[in-house]
C-alpha positions as CSV (number, residue, x, y, z in Angstrom):
1,M,0.0,0.0,0.2
2,A,3.0,2.5,0.4
3,G,4.1,1.7,-3.4
4,R,7.1,-1.1,-3.0
5,K,7.6,-4.1,-4.5
6,V,7.9,-6.7,-2.6
7,T,7.7,-10.1,-3.3
8,V,5.4,-12.4,-0.9
9,P,4.7,-16.0,-1.3
10,T,0.9,-16.9,-2.1
11,A,-1.9,-16.4,0.6
12,E,-1.5,-20.0,1.1
13,N,1.9,-20.4,1.4
14,I,2.0,-18.0,4.1
15,E,1.6,-19.9,7.8
16,S,2.7,-17.1,10.1
17,V,2.5,-13.7,10.5
18,F,4.9,-11.3,12.7
19,S,2.9,-7.7,13.2
20,A,5.3,-5.1,13.6
21,G,2.9,-3.4,16.2
22,P,0.2,-3.2,18.1
23,V,-1.9,-1.9,15.5
24,A,-1.0,-4.4,12.7
25,A,-1.4,-7.4,15.3
26,I,-4.9,-6.3,15.5
27,F,-5.4,-6.0,12.1
28,L,-3.8,-9.9,11.7
29,Y,-6.4,-10.9,14.3
30,M,-9.4,-9.1,12.4
31,V,-8.6,-10.9,9.5
32,A,-6.2,-13.9,9.6
33,P,-5.7,-14.5,13.3
34,D,-4.2,-18.3,12.9
35,K,-1.5,-16.6,11.1
36,L,-0.7,-14.3,14.0
37,L,2.6,-14.8,15.4
38,G,2.1,-13.5,18.3
39,W,1.7,-10.5,20.2
40,N,4.0,-7.2,20.4
41,Y,3.4,-6.4,24.7
42,E,1.6,-8.5,27.2
43,L,-2.1,-8.2,26.5
44,N,-4.2,-6.0,29.1
45,D,-7.5,-8.2,31.1
46,V,-9.6,-6.2,29.1
47,E,-7.8,-7.2,25.9
48,K,-8.0,-10.4,27.3
49,S,-11.6,-10.3,27.9
50,I,-12.4,-9.8,24.3
51,I,-10.1,-12.1,22.6
52,L,-10.4,-16.0,22.0
53,D,-8.8,-18.0,24.8
54,K,-6.4,-19.7,22.0
55,Y,-4.3,-16.9,21.3
56,Q,-4.2,-15.0,24.2
57,D,-1.2,-17.2,25.2
58,L,1.2,-16.3,21.6
59,P,4.6,-15.1,22.4
60,N,5.0,-11.2,22.7
61,F,7.6,-10.4,20.7
62,G,8.0,-6.6,21.0
63,M,7.9,-3.6,19.6
64,G,10.1,-0.6,18.0
65,D,13.1,-0.3,19.3
66,S,12.5,-3.5,21.7
67,I,11.6,-6.3,19.1
68,N,13.3,-9.2,20.6
69,Y,14.9,-10.0,17.2
70,E,16.5,-13.5,17.5
71,A,13.2,-14.9,19.5
72,V,11.4,-13.8,16.1
73,I,13.6,-15.2,14.0
74,A,13.3,-18.2,15.8
75,A,9.7,-18.3,15.2
76,D,10.3,-18.1,11.4
77,P,7.7,-16.4,10.1
78,T,6.9,-16.3,6.6
79,I,6.3,-12.3,5.9
80,A,6.0,-9.0,8.7
81,V,3.6,-6.4,8.6
82,N,3.8,-3.0,9.3
83,V,0.6,-0.6,9.6
84,G,0.7,2.5,10.1
85,T,1.4,6.5,8.6
86,I,1.8,5.5,5.2
87,N,5.4,8.2,4.4
88,D,9.1,7.6,3.7
89,K,9.7,7.5,7.0
90,M,7.5,4.1,6.9
91,I,9.1,3.0,4.3
92,S,12.8,3.1,5.4
93,D,11.3,1.4,8.9
94,C,9.9,-2.2,6.6
95,D,12.6,-1.4,4.8
96,K,15.8,-2.5,7.8
97,L,12.6,-4.7,9.7
98,S,12.8,-7.0,5.6
99,K,16.9,-7.0,6.5
100,S,17.6,-7.4,10.3
101,L,14.9,-10.2,9.8
102,G,15.4,-11.8,6.6
103,V,11.8,-11.6,5.3
104,P,9.6,-9.1,2.8
105,V,7.9,-6.9,5.1
106,V,4.9,-5.4,3.4
107,A,3.5,-2.0,4.9
108,V,-0.1,-1.3,4.9
109,D,-2.0,2.4,5.3
110,G,-3.7,2.5,8.7
111,D,-5.4,5.9,8.0
112,L,-8.4,5.7,9.9
113,S,-10.6,6.6,6.5
114,A,-8.9,3.3,4.1
115,S,-9.5,1.1,6.7
116,A,-11.8,-0.5,4.5
117,E,-9.3,-0.7,1.5
118,A,-6.7,-2.1,4.7
119,Y,-8.8,-5.2,5.6
120,R,-9.3,-6.1,1.9
121,F,-5.6,-5.7,0.8
122,M,-5.2,-7.8,3.4
123,G,-7.9,-10.4,3.1
124,E,-6.0,-10.3,-0.7
125,L,-2.4,-11.0,1.0
126,L,-3.1,-13.4,2.8
127,G,-6.3,-15.9,1.9
128,E,-9.1,-14.2,3.4
129,E,-11.1,-12.5,1.3
130,E,-14.4,-13.2,2.7
131,Q,-13.7,-12.3,5.9
132,A,-11.3,-9.0,5.0
133,E,-14.8,-8.4,3.0
134,K,-17.1,-7.9,6.3
135,L,-15.1,-5.8,7.9
136,A,-14.5,-3.8,5.5
137,S,-18.1,-3.3,4.9
138,Y,-18.7,-2.9,7.9
139,A,-16.9,-0.3,8.1
140,E,-17.9,1.5,4.9
141,K,-20.8,1.6,7.1
142,T,-19.9,3.1,9.8
143,F,-18.6,5.7,8.1
144,A,-20.9,6.4,5.8
145,D,-23.3,6.9,9.9
146,I,-21.1,9.1,10.8
147,E,-20.7,11.0,8.0
148,K,-24.5,11.3,8.1
149,M,-25.1,12.3,11.5
150,E,-25.6,15.7,12.3
151,V,-26.1,16.8,16.2
152,P,-26.3,20.2,16.8
153,E,-23.5,22.2,19.0
154,D,-25.5,22.5,22.2
155,K,-26.6,18.5,22.2
156,K,-22.6,18.2,21.7
157,V,-20.7,16.4,24.6
158,R,-17.1,16.9,25.3
159,I,-14.7,14.8,26.1
160,Y,-10.4,13.9,27.1
161,Y,-9.1,11.3,25.4
162,G,-6.3,9.7,27.1
163,N,-3.7,7.3,26.4
164,G,-0.5,5.4,27.9
165,E,-2.2,3.2,30.5
166,D,-2.0,6.3,33.2
167,S,-4.7,7.9,31.1
168,L,-2.4,10.9,30.4
169,E,-0.9,11.2,27.1
170,T,-3.9,13.5,25.4
171,A,-3.7,12.5,21.5
172,P,-4.4,16.0,19.5
173,A,-6.8,16.6,17.0
174,G,-5.6,15.4,13.6
175,S,-3.2,12.3,15.2
176,A,-3.7,9.4,14.3
177,H,-4.7,7.8,17.7
178,G,-7.6,11.0,17.5
179,Q,-8.9,10.6,14.3
180,I,-12.3,8.7,15.6
181,I,-12.5,12.0,17.3
182,D,-12.0,14.0,14.0
183,M,-14.9,12.4,12.5
184,V,-17.5,12.1,14.5
185,N,-19.0,15.5,15.2
186,A,-20.3,15.2,18.0
187,V,-18.3,16.2,20.6
188,N,-15.6,19.0,21.6
189,V,-12.6,18.0,22.5
190,A,-11.8,19.3,26.3
């Protein structure tokens, strides 16, 4: 999705996929959970309450500067997937990760408005077109419903959206984490 040319095996020959970060792991879990090599952090109790038991104990390989490259290489993924903002840095990160792991790294657009396209792309990549289409259709319907919302100014609510373990990291307007808030015209960000 970043305009790179990457040679990957056919879908039926992709046995396991390393997720370069949490967003990639969630995409993989939703599209092709049996191909998810592992997580990028320890799942918390809320996440465990919605993730099927058989996927909760997958190994934690880390992310960013904390990736355990030796463990990933030993687990022998077929490919890796990186989901995020498509830009020069992401392309460079994908190329570096590919060299470090010795497997192709596929870039997927993580922009919220590109969700349907990302699902379809991953579905085709992993041979899970039917599941991906369900997710893509749901995303398209949800975004269409959001676009139709008209909330009068006096009915809008104020919110604070906090990130991080202590919820004290703010997701500013225009950021990837705050995208859903920007889409919904029913709130005033505090």
